[in-house]
C-alpha positions in Angstrom: 180.9 63.1 83.9 179.2 63.4 80.4 176.3 61.4 81.4 176.1 63.3 84.5 175.9 66.5 82.2 173.5 64.8 80.0 171.1 64.3 82.6 171.3 67.8 84.4 170.9 69.6 80.7 168.1 67.2 79.9 166.3 68.4 83.5 166.6 71.9 83.0 164.9 71.6 79.5 162.1 69.7 80.6 161.8 72.2 83.5 162.1 75.8 81.3 159.1 73.6 78.7 156.9 72.8 81.9 156.9 77.0 82.6 156.8 78.3 79.4 153.8 75.8 79.1 152.1 77.0 82.3 151.7 80.9 81.6 149.7 80.8 78.2 147.2 78.6 80.5 146.8 81.3 83.2 146.6 84.3 81.1 145.1 83.8 77.7 141.5 84.6 77.6 139.3 82.1 76.0 139.1 82.9 71.7 135.2 84.0 72.4 135.3 85.7 75.6 134.4 89.4 75.4 135.7 92.1 77.9 133.3 94.5 77.2 130.2 94.8 79.8 126.7 95.5 78.9 126.4 98.9 80.5 129.3 99.5 78.0 127.8 98.1 75.1 126.3 101.2 73.3 123.9 99.2 71.4 122.2 98.1 74.5 120.0 100.7 75.5 117.9 99.0 78.0 120.0 100.6 81.3 119.0 104.1 79.7 115.5 103.6 78.6 112.8 105.4 80.7 109.7 103.0 81.0 107.5 105.9 81.3 108.1 107.3 78.1 105.3 106.3 75.9 102.7 106.7 79.0 104.2 110.5 79.1 104.1 110.9 75.2 100.5 109.8 75.5 99.8 111.4 78.2 100.9 115.0 76.3 98.8 114.1 73.9 95.5 113.8 75.7 96.9 117.3 77.0 94.1 117.7 80.0 93.6 116.1 83.4 90.8 116.5 85.9 91.5 115.8 89.7 89.4 115.2 92.9 91.5 115.7 95.8 90.8 115.2 99.5 93.5 116.2 101.1 94.3 119.7 102.0 93.4 121.7 99.6 97.5 123.9 99.9 98.8 120.6 99.0 96.4 119.4 96.1 96.7 122.7 94.5 101.0 122.9 94.7 100.6 119.0 93.1 98.3 119.9 90.7 100.5 122.9 89.4 103.6 121.4 89.9 102.3 118.4 87.4 101.5 120.4 84.8 104.6 122.4 84.8 106.7 118.9 84.8 104.8 117.8 81.7 102.6 120.7 80.2 99.0 119.1 80.6 96.2 121.3 81.7 95.1 120.5 85.2 91.7 121.3 86.7 91.0 120.5 90.2 88.6 119.9 93.0 89.3 119.8 96.8 86.1 117.4 98.2 85.7 114.9 101.1 86.6 111.7 100.7 82.9 111.3 101.5 81.6 113.7 98.9 83.8 112.1 96.2 82.3 108.8 96.8 78.9 109.9 96.1 79.7 112.3 93.2 81.5 109.3 91.5 78.6 106.6 92.5 76.1 108.9 91.2 77.9 109.4 88.0 78.6 105.4 87.5 81.1 105.0 85.4 80.9 108.5 83.6 83.1 110.4 85.9 83.7 114.2 85.9 87.2 113.6 87.3 90.0 111.4 86.3 92.1 111.0 89.3 91.3 111.1 93.1 94.0 112.0 95.1 94.2 112.2 99.0 91.9 110.9 101.9 91.7 108.2 103.7 91.3 104.5 101.6 88.1 103.2 103.3 86.1 105.0 100.8 88.5 104.1 97.6 88.1 100.1 98.8 84.3 100.8 98.6 84.7 102.7 95.1 86.9 99.6 94.2 84.1 97.2 95.1 81.3 98.5 93.2 83.8 99.1 90.0 84.2 103.2 90.1 87.9 102.7 89.9 90.6 101.5 87.4 93.6 99.0 87.8 96.8 99.8 87.3 100.0 98.4 87.7 102.6 101.5 88.8 106.2 101.1 87.7 107.0 103.9 90.9 104.9 101.5 93.1 108.6 99.4 93.6 109.2 102.9 96.0 106.2 101.9 98.6 107.6 100.9 101.9 105.7 97.7 101.7 102.7 95.6 100.4 100.2 97.4 102.9 100.7 100.6 101.3 98.6 99.5 98.1 95.7 97.7 96.5 96.4 94.3 95.8 94.7 94.8 92.7 96.1 97.9 91.6 93.1 100.3 92.3 94.9 102.6 94.9 98.4 103.5 96.0 99.5 105.0 99.3 101.0 108.5 99.2 101.2 108.9 103.2 100.4 107.8 106.4 98.5 109.8 109.3 98.5 109.0 112.8 94.5 109.3 114.6 94.5 111.1 117.8 93.0 113.9 120.1 93.7 118.0 119.6 92.9 119.8 122.8 92.9 123.6 123.6 94.9 124.1 126.9 94.1 127.6 127.2 90.4 126.6 127.1 90.3 123.5 129.3 92.5 125.3 131.9 89.7 128.0 132.3 87.1 125.4 132.7 89.3 123.2 135.3 89.6 120.5 133.2 92.1 118.0 132.5 92.9 116.9 129.1 91.9 113.4 127.9 94.5 110.7 128.0 92.7 108.1 126.2 89.3 107.2 124.1 87.2 106.5 127.3 88.1 109.7 129.0 86.2 111.2 125.9 83.2 109.5 127.3 83.3 111.5 130.8 80.4 114.0 131.7 82.8 117.3 131.7 83.3 117.1 128.3 80.0 117.5 127.1 79.2 119.5 124.2 83.3 120.2 123.5 84.1 117.6 121.3 84.2 118.1 117.5 84.4 115.1 115.3 83.7 115.0 111.6 80.4 113.4 109.8 80.1 109.7 109.4 78.3 110.4 106.0 80.5 112.6 104.4 84.7 112.4 106.1 86.7 109.2 105.4 88.4 110.5 109.0 84.6 109.8 110.2 84.6 106.4 108.8 88.2 105.6 109.7 87.1 106.6 113.9 84.2 103.8 113.0 86.5 101.1 112.3 88.9 102.0 114.9 86.4 101.7 117.3 85.0 98.4 116.2 88.2 96.9 115.5 89.5 98.2 118.9 86.3 97.4 121.2 84.6 94.6 119.2 81.4 95.1 117.3 78.7 95.8 119.5 80.7 97.6 122.2 82.5 99.5 119.5 79.0 101.1 118.6 77.8 101.4 122.0 80.9 103.8 122.2 80.3 105.8 119.2 76.4 106.2 120.3 78.1 107.5 124.3 80.3 109.8 122.2 77.9 111.2 120.8 76.4 112.8 123.7 79.4 114.9 124.3 79.8 116.1 120.8 79.0 119.4 119.8 79.5 119.6 115.8 80.0 116.9 113.2 81.8 118.8 110.8 81.7 117.8 106.8 85.4 117.4 106.3 87.9 115.6 108.6 90.0 118.5 109.2 87.5 120.7 110.1 87.7 120.0 114.1 91.4 120.6 113.9 90.9 124.3 112.2 89.0 125.2 115.1 90.9 124.4 118.2 93.2 126.6 118.1 90.4 129.7 118.3 89.0 127.8 121.2 85.6 127.5 119.1 86.5 124.1 119.4 88.4 122.5 122.8 88.5 118.8 121.9 88.7 117.7 118.5 89.4 114.1 117.0 91.2 113.7 114.1 94.6 113.4 112.1 97.4 114.6 114.3 99.3 116.3 111.5 96.1 118.5 110.6 97.0 119.8 114.4 100.8 120.1 113.7 99.7 122.2 110.8 97.7 124.7 113.0 100.8 124.7 115.5 103.4 125.3 113.0 101.8 127.6 110.2 98.9 129.4 112.2 101.3 129.4 115.4 98.5 128.0 117.5 100.6 127.1 120.4 98.0 126.7 122.9 97.0 122.9 120.9 98.2 120.1 122.6 98.2 116.9 121.0 97.3 113.9 122.5 98.3 110.2 121.3 95.5 108.1 123.0 97.5 105.9 125.9 95.6 102.4 124.7 96.6 103.1 121.2 95.4 104.2 118.1 94.9 103.7 114.4 96.3 105.3 111.4 95.1 106.2 107.7 96.8 105.4 104.3 96.4 108.5 101.9 96.0 107.2 98.5 95.3 108.2 95.2 93.8 106.5 92.1 92.1 106.5 88.6 88.2 106.9 88.1 87.2 103.9 85.8 85.9 105.8 82.7 88.6 108.3 83.0 88.3 110.7 79.9 92.1 111.1 80.1 93.6 107.9 80.6 97.0 108.1 80.0 97.1 111.3 82.2 95.7 109.8 84.8 98.2 107.1 85.0 100.9 109.6 84.4 99.7 111.0 87.8 99.7 107.9 89.6 103.8 107.4 88.7 104.3 111.2 89.6 102.0 110.5 92.9 104.3 107.9 93.8 107.5 110.1 93.4 109.3 112.2 95.8 108.7 115.8 93.1 105.2 115.2 94.5 104.8 113.6 98.0 107.3 115.9 99.2 105.5 119.1 98.4 103.3 118.1 101.3 105.5 119.4 104.1 105.9 122.2 102.2 102.4 123.1 101.8 101.2 122.6 105.5 100.7 118.7 105.3 102.7 117.0 107.7 101.9 113.3 107.5 104.6 110.3 107.1 105.5 109.4 103.4 105.5 106.2 102.4 107.8 105.9 99.8 111.6 105.3 100.1 113.3 107.7 98.1 111.4 110.7 99.9 112.1 112.7 102.2 110.4 112.4 105.6 108.8 115.7 106.9 110.9 116.1 110.1 107.7 118.2 112.1 106.0 114.5 112.4 108.5 113.2 114.6 109.5 116.6 116.8 105.4 116.3 117.8 106.2 113.0 119.7 104.4 110.9 116.5 105.6 107.1 115.3 104.5 105.9 112.3 105.0 102.1 113.7 103.3 102.7 117.3 99.5 102.0 115.8 97.2 99.2 116.3 96.9 96.3 113.5 94.6 98.1 111.3 92.7 95.4 109.8 92.1 97.1 106.3 90.0 94.1 104.8 87.2 94.2 107.3 87.0 98.0 106.6 86.7 97.6 103.0 84.1 94.8 103.4 81.7 96.3 106.0 82.6 100.3 105.8 78.9 101.4 104.3 77.3 98.5 106.8 78.9 99.9 109.7 78.2 103.5 109.1 74.3 102.7 108.5 74.3 100.8 111.7 76.0 103.8 113.6 73.5 106.0 112.1 70.4 103.7 113.3 72.0 103.6 116.6 72.2 107.8 116.6 68.0 107.7 116.1 68.9 108.8 112.1 71.2 111.5 113.1 70.1 115.2 113.3 70.6 118.4 111.9 74.4 118.0 112.9 74.8 115.2 110.1 73.2 117.5 107.5 75.3 117.5 104.5 73.8 120.6 102.8 
């Protein structure tokens, strides 16, 4: 009996010791462990550091910025005024078509009269980049772009919006003339549209350069130039700016306009021209990427860099829809303008545009088109 009790007591003690030995192994942290996370450590300021702080201070020290804008003047003015308000940097600006900016910067050849370029299609930007007239910059806010197609791979320009190319018509005038609205690009070659079509000038407007690239990519080189030659027979006016046709459709002075459909939306929404109909070509269309860039040799390089960061922010791009510019935005933290979708525009329903071909060849293509048109006439004068 005593032997049995002794054995039971020994077993109980062994169980107790084993249980006591397990608990510390489960709960005690290693001697060198810390429960403090990096976010709780006030000695590590990396989470709160502003990556733009140095640029902001350097830009403020320069105190000046000069902007050439190829977007619409209302948007340009709002963007510049807001930048000045945010940073206390004095901003002067001038609205010029992309072709005018390109010509001006080429003439100045590395001694630019402005610091940055804002808005307008990328084809002229690419020409200036290849000519060594733009300054590359690796923007922090470029991380918010929706895709790599919205920036130059070497940082020469960054996209801020996307616009759809199309056709705008005055419904009242077409009804008076008993003519149906065109449904596709080829319809514009029909004889009933002779003298009714407006397009921007190939020499001055990035929009017109996009039209050239679109037709060459759509139909092939020779066929594309032939299309533009045939189209010329029906064109009444070539405007200096890409938005020129849209501004005259509502009044009826222009019956059929070729340009960006967001410009037509502005005429309907802001100016009340409900007689305008937007036509998305049935066989497909192309698009622009509106860009921003720094001019090489900028007098205010830090203010220019800060402008690029600002242009890639909601604080800037959302001003577009508040100032008559209804393009689709290309950064992920900005609110898209509702008006574009309300009119049936889809930023993804576009052709696969070859930006590299446009970049390499647009200067040659413009020369070829103008030669095919016999060197042009008074309609192509830029003065």
